[in-house]
C-alpha positions, 0 to 999 in steps of 0.5 A, a space after each residue: 525477562 532478563 535484561 541488560 543495559 547498552 549505552 550509547 553516547 552522542 557527543 556527550 549526551 548519554 542514552 540508555 538503552 534497555 535490550 530486552 534478551 528473553 521475550 514473555 511468553 505471546 498471550 501472557 502480558 495484559 493488554 497494552 495502554 495507551 501510552 509511549 513505550 520507550 525508544 531503544 536500540 533493539 529487542 530482542 525478545 525471542 529473537 529469529 531461532 528459525 533463520 538463524 537456524 537456516 543460515 548457519 546450516 547454509 540452506 536457502 533463506 529468503 526474506 522479504 521487506 515489506 514498508 512504505 516507501 522508505 522501504 522501496 528507497 532500501 534498494 538504493 546503494 546504501 539503503 537497508 536492503 542493500 545492506 542487510 543483503 549484503 550482510 548476510 551474504 558476509 557472515 552466511 557465506 554458505 547460506 543462499 540468502 534471497 531477498 524481496 522488497 516488498 515495499 510499496 510508497 504511501 503505504 501503513 501497516 492497514 494495507 500491509 496486512 491486506 497484501 500480506 498474503 499477496 506481497 509476503 507469504 506468496 514469497 515462502 519467507 525465513 524471515 520478514 522484516 516489517 516497517 511501517 512507522 511513517 506512514 502510521 503517523 498518529 494511528 493504533 494500528 494494532 490490529 492491522 499489525 496483529 493480523 499479519 503475526 497470524 498471518 504469518 504464523 498460520 501460514 508457518 509458524 517456523 517464519 520469524 519476524 521483525 519490526 523497525 522503525 524508521 524517522 520522521 522530523 515530526 518524530 523527534 519531540 517524541 524521542 527528544 523525552 526517550 519515547 516511541 512515537 504514538 505509531 511506534 508504540 503501538 508495533 513495540 506494545 504487539 511485538 512485546 505480546 508475541 515475543 518478535 523482536 524490535 529494531 530502532 533503527 531511527 533511534 540512533 538517527 533521532 538521538 545524533 539529531 537531538 545531540 547536535 551532532 548532525 542537521 536534520 538536513 544530513 539525514 532527509 532532505 525532507 519529512 521522513 525519506 533518509 539521504 544515502 547518509 542517513 540510510 547508513 545510520 539505519 544500516 549501524 542499528 541493523 550490523 549492531 541488532 541482527 548480531 544479537 538477533 541471531 544469537 538465538 537458539 535453539 530452532 521453535 514453533 513460534 505459537 499464538 495464544 490469545 490475542 490483544 485485539 478481542 475477537 480478531 478477525 484475520 480474514 474476512 469471509 470471502 466477497 460475492 457479488 450482487 446483482 446490479 439493478 438500476 433503480 430509476 430511470 435516465 434521462 437526460 438533460 433535454 429530458 429524453 429518457 434512455 430506452 435501456 441503462 448500463 450503470 457502472 458496476 462497483 468493485 466488491 459489490 457487482 464485481 469481482 475476479 474478471 476484469 471485463 464484466 458482463 451482462 446475463 447473456 454473457 456479453 461484455 459492457 464493461 473493462 478494466 485497464 490501465 497504462 503506466 501514469 506517465 502517460 495520463 500526466 496532462 490534461 487535454 484530449 491526447 490522455 488515453 487515446 493512444 489505444 496501444 498504450 493499455 489496450 493489453 494490459 488489463 486489471 487484476 482483481 485483488 481480494 485482499 483489498 476488495 479492488 482491483 489492479 494494475 501492476 503496482 498493485 495499488 487498487 484503482 477502481 475500488 468501492 467508495 460510499 457505496 459508489 466507486 472510487 478510480 483513479 491514479 497511482 504512483 505508477 498506474 492509471 486505470 481507464 475504464 472501457 464501456 463497450 456497446 451491447 449495440 447499435 445505437 444512440 447513447 447519452 453518458 452521465 459522469 457524476 463525482 464527489 471532489 477529486 482526492 490528491 496527496 500533497 499537492 493542492 496546485 494539482 490540475 486533473 482532468 477526466 477525458 471521455 473518449 470514444 473508439 471506433 471500429 476504424 481504429 485509429 486515436 480516440 476522439 475526446 467527446 468531452 473533458 472536465 479540468 479542474 484544480 485540486 484545491 477548487 475539486 468540486 467534482 464532476 458534472 458531464 453528459 454526453 451522447 454519441 452515436 456507437 456502433 455495436 463493439 465500439 468503446 467509450 473509454 473513461 480516463 483520468 489525467 493529473 499535471 502531478 506526480 503522484 496520483 489521486 482518485 475521482 470520489 463516488 464516481 457514478 457513471 451511467 450509459 443510456 440508449 437512446 435510441 436505434 
């Protein structure tokens, strides 16, 4: 392997960067050991030969960025998606460059792999740029990274891939010792194994911060999200790195060979729904036994494909909908009461993640501990709808594990249970449970109400926070008590 040294001087501190020019062929290196990989500005390895050829020919080129919130923010005025788009159009003015931002906030490479076909390969990319260093934390996500590589080249072996590493404050001690943080080290070993180039976008920023040239606050106002000045540091690495990565010639098909992970499963077997069987009786707190029982089906176990769950006679019993999460930022009886906000919004089955989603693409209704996980993501809130199959008196039992939410222990959550009649208008709140996240013990509600056939009971989660969350191990059972 040929290498050349790149010396980076920051405030008088000389940092040696070894830049790989030729990569070892995929499958010819030993399995990685669990240690920090050297932090460098970029590794060329096999480069980006196929996208380079298309750019030079002036043809259409599709570039997809995949990552978390830092990638979402990359579309800001000085973000790296904005910068790379302009860079490619400036250096290759005859090419028709289309850049897609497939970032989803708060997600790592495990979810990235599961949504890869939907959010990346469906865009027919010529180049995929992957960033999950921060959101993967200290986890070794070798399997997820390998799955993405295999999915790419099984679909089209001439699609080029590059992996890049952004920066969190917790990474600074690793960079100070000259190594990548744990998650990036795992990504780097995958990249080296398959000859994939990498860009140390966080390396330059870390070097300047460690050398005392800039304070952390110049780069980020929290633990990882760059300011516009922070993104400029990332941009400069793309400028230097892309120049070298796009020198690679000639165009060629990438080869997979063997994998680091023994018996790597790239695609799990297809899901086949099982019949829903309720065991035992539904007896109310008053001791009344239900004549008929309608338990909530579980996504992936009983419920796939269609957002409407039907009984064996084809009658709709349950319906999955969504509304904008801003409409669920409250813990009062109004949450979910305006039917116009969600009536025509059906959730979508996402087989890659075995769940139902809203337009954000993250799961709103999924399996959890043999029951369900249901709630709110940053932009979408879920609604569960039970449709009365016949006229009668119904009892509803709602139980769950504690509410799971990110970042905020002082968040208040609620579950609003509403009734919608044939008369139309706003929904009537039958019951609501509220609890503080840090004191959450889970839902425990029982309600009785009369319903005409076709009228609905709707379960709408609410929250005072801005980040969403979910009721874990949710179990809802509806029983017909009598006419």
